[in-house]
N, C-alpha and C positions, 0 to 999 in steps of 0.2 A: 230423402229417407225412403220414400215409397219404392224407388228403383234400386235401393240397396247400395247407392254410391257413397252416401255419408251415413254416419252412425246416429247423429242427432242434429236437430235444427240449430244453426248458429244464432238465431234470433227468434223473437216472437212477433208475429204479425197480428195486429188487431184491426179489424175493419171499423171504420167510423160510420155512424149513422148520418145519412144525408137526407134532408127533407125532400119529399117529392115536390116537383114544380111542374107547372103546366107550360107547354110550348106556346110561344107567342106567334100570332099570325098577323099578317098585314091585310088590311082591307084593300079593295081595288084602287082607291084613290092614293093610299100610301104606296102601293106597289108601283103605280104609274109615276109617282114622284121619285121613287128609287131608280126606276129605269131611266128617267130623264136625267137624274144626277149622274148615273153611270155613263150615259151617252155623252154628257158634258165632260166627263173625266178622261176616259180612254176606251179603246176597242176591247181591251182585255177586261176591264171592269164591266162593260156592257155584256160581254160574253158570259162572264160568271153570273151576273144577275139573271140573264135570260135562261141559262142552263138550270139554275136553281128554281126560278119562279115559273117559267113556262114548261121546261122539260121535267122538273121535279127531281133533279139530281141532288144528292146530298154532298156535303163538303168533301168527304173522302173520294167520292166518285169524280167530282170535278177536278180535284188535285191529281187523280189518276190519269186524267186526260193530258196533263202537261207533257209537252214534248221537249226534248233536250236539244 
């Protein structure tokens, strides 16, 4: 509508209220257990855990590193 492409909106969009939640964080012991579990699993799992935990990359950033 704003661009003048259509005359009217074909539907109504209503935003839902989502309660705010706090981000969860691991303490050092939990993180070490997570790293150990990833190391026991695979090199890929270990890489993902270390990229997130040590390098501070977010999920989308890690997925952007995937090579085809």
